[in-house]
C-alpha positions in Angstrom: 42.7 21.9 13.7 40.5 18.9 13.1 38.5 19.2 16.3 37.8 22.9 15.8 36.7 22.2 12.2 34.5 19.4 13.4 32.7 21.8 15.6 32.2 24.3 12.8 31.6 22.2 9.6 30.6 18.9 11.0 32.0 15.4 10.4 30.9 15.4 6.7 33.1 18.5 6.1 36.3 16.8 7.3 38.7 15.0 5.1 39.6 11.4 5.8 43.0 12.4 7.2 41.3 14.9 9.5 38.9 12.3 10.8 41.8 10.0 11.5 43.6 12.8 13.2 40.8 13.1 15.7 41.0 9.4 16.5 44.8 9.4 16.7 45.0 12.4 19.0 48.7 13.1 18.4 51.2 12.8 15.7 54.9 12.1 15.8 58.0 14.2 15.8 57.9 16.4 12.7 54.4 15.3 11.7 51.0 16.4 13.0 48.1 14.0 13.7 46.6 15.0 10.3 50.0 14.3 8.7 50.1 10.9 10.3 46.5 10.3 9.1 47.7 11.2 5.5 50.6 8.8 5.8 48.2 6.0 6.9 45.9 6.7 3.9 48.9 6.7 1.5 50.2 3.5 3.0 46.8 1.7 3.0 45.3 3.1 -0.1 42.0 4.2 1.5 40.2 4.9 4.8 38.7 1.4 4.6 42.2 0.0 4.2 43.3 1.9 7.4 40.5 0.5 9.4 40.8 -3.1 8.2 44.4 -3.9 7.4 46.5 -7.0 8.3 47.9 -6.1 11.7 51.5 -6.2 10.3 50.7 -3.4 7.9 50.1 -0.8 10.6 53.3 -1.7 12.4 55.3 -0.5 9.4 54.0 3.1 9.8 56.2 5.3 12.1 54.2 6.6 14.9 51.6 3.8 15.0 52.4 1.9 18.2 50.3 -0.7 20.0 47.9 1.8 21.5 47.1 3.6 18.2 47.0 0.2 16.3 44.5 -1.1 18.8 42.4 2.0 18.5 42.2 1.8 14.7 41.3 -1.9 14.8 38.6 -1.2 17.3 37.1 1.6 15.1 37.0 -0.9 12.2 35.3 -3.5 14.3 32.8 -0.9 15.6 32.0 0.1 12.0 31.4 -3.6 11.1 29.1 -4.1 14.1 27.2 -0.9 13.2 26.5 -2.2 9.7 25.4 -5.6 11.1 23.0 -4.0 13.5 21.6 -1.9 10.6 21.2 -5.0 8.4 19.3 -6.8 11.2 16.9 -3.9 11.7 14.8 -4.5 8.6 14.7 -5.2 4.8 15.1 -1.5 3.9 18.6 -1.6 5.5 19.9 -4.4 3.3 21.0 -2.3 0.4 23.8 -3.3 -2.1 25.9 -0.5 -0.7 25.5 -1.7 2.9 26.4 -5.3 2.0 29.4 -4.1 -0.1 30.6 -1.9 2.8 30.3 -4.8 5.2 32.2 -7.2 2.9 35.0 -4.7 2.4 35.4 -4.2 6.2 35.1 -7.8 6.9 37.3 -9.5 4.4 38.7 -6.8 2.0 42.1 -6.6 3.8 42.6 -10.3 4.4 45.9 -11.8 3.1 44.3 -15.3 2.7 41.3 -16.0 0.5 38.2 -16.3 2.6 34.7 -17.4 1.7 31.9 -15.9 3.8 28.1 -16.2 4.0 25.2 -14.0 5.1 22.0 -15.8 6.0 18.7 -13.8 5.6 15.1 -14.4 6.7 12.0 -14.1 4.5 12.1 -10.3 5.0 15.8 -10.1 4.0 16.8 -9.3 7.6 20.2 -10.6 8.6 20.0 -13.8 10.7 23.7 -14.7 10.9 27.0 -14.3 9.2 29.9 -16.7 9.2 33.3 -17.4 7.7 32.7 -20.7 5.9 36.1 -21.5 4.6 39.6 -20.3 4.0 41.8 -21.1 1.0 41.4 -21.1 -2.8 38.0 -21.2 -4.3 39.2 -23.6 -7.0 39.0 -26.5 -4.5 35.4 -26.2 -3.2 33.5 -29.4 -4.1 32.1 -29.6 -0.6 30.9 -26.0 -0.3 27.4 -26.5 -1.9 26.4 -29.2 0.5 27.8 -27.4 3.5 26.2 -24.1 2.5 22.8 -25.7 2.0 23.1 -27.5 5.4 24.0 -24.2 7.2 21.1 -22.4 5.4 18.7 -25.0 6.7 20.2 -24.8 10.2 19.5 -21.0 10.3 16.1 -21.4 8.6 17.3 -19.0 6.0 15.2 -17.9 3.0 18.1 -16.3 1.2 21.9 -16.2 1.2 24.5 -13.7 0.1 28.0 -15.1 -0.3 31.4 -13.3 -0.7 35.0 -13.9 -1.0 38.1 -11.8 -1.3 41.0 -11.6 -3.8 44.2 -10.8 -1.8 45.9 -10.0 -5.2 43.8 -6.8 -5.3 42.0 -7.7 -8.5 38.3 -8.3 -7.7 37.5 -9.6 -11.2 35.8 -13.1 -10.8 37.6 -16.0 -12.3 35.8 -18.7 -14.5 36.1 -21.0 -11.4 34.3 -18.4 -9.3 31.5 -18.2 -11.8 31.2 -22.0 -12.1 31.1 -22.5 -8.4 28.4 -19.7 -8.0 26.1 -21.4 -10.4 26.6 -24.7 -8.6 25.8 -23.0 -5.3 22.7 -21.3 -6.7 21.4 -24.6 -8.0 22.0 -26.4 -4.7 20.3 -23.7 -2.7 17.4 -23.5 -5.1 16.8 -27.3 -4.5 16.0 -26.4 -0.9 14.0 -23.3 -1.8 16.7 -20.8 -0.7 17.6 -17.9 -2.9 21.2 -16.9 -3.7 20.8 -13.1 -3.8 24.4 -12.2 -4.7 28.0 -13.2 -4.7 30.5 -10.4 -4.0 34.1 -10.6 -4.9 36.1 -8.1 -2.7 39.5 -6.4 -2.7 40.5 -3.5 -0.6 39.7 -1.1 -3.4 36.7 -2.5 -5.1 33.8 -5.0 -5.0 32.3 -6.9 -8.0 28.7 -8.0 -7.6 27.4 -11.1 -9.6 23.9 -9.7 -9.3 24.8 -6.4 -10.8 26.7 -8.1 -13.6 23.5 -10.1 -14.4 25.2 -13.4 -13.7 22.5 -14.7 -11.4 19.3 -16.0 -13.1 
């Protein structure tokens, strides 16, 4: 049983389905809580997908009623907030892995393309995060001016931006790359660094910085 295994091997020794089973508490007729966890993982593709799906996705899984759905969504929100607290604690907490995890939880499961920003101080501590826009990134002529103004409002020294690809393919488009260079130039004109642009799907994250696309 997952709870007994938790006591003996610790959380790191449990599978994703066993961890979900502990949260879910009970299964459904003919399926244990662990089995229900496995169904959720198969349906969503990953643990991250279970914790940050579109609400309608969970409703299609037999045995996930309003109570269990609320619980899973609350766990996803708690994970997000924990990452945000970590990123506010100091520069050492702002790692590429932490930022990628936050982006996946925040926007990886969205069905609409969303453009988001993280504003950082001179020590790379998180000042604020915000959802800047929704819709296609091919119609974004106003974004550089708006992003620069918001960075000044927060007295930010650096910015990390991100957007999701609901199609599931995180590969940046030529329009994404062109916009990123425009944003970088606009921010540089007010002495704000663009540290990275992350393109997110439920399964993967592409970093402009890691690709060497930011000068």
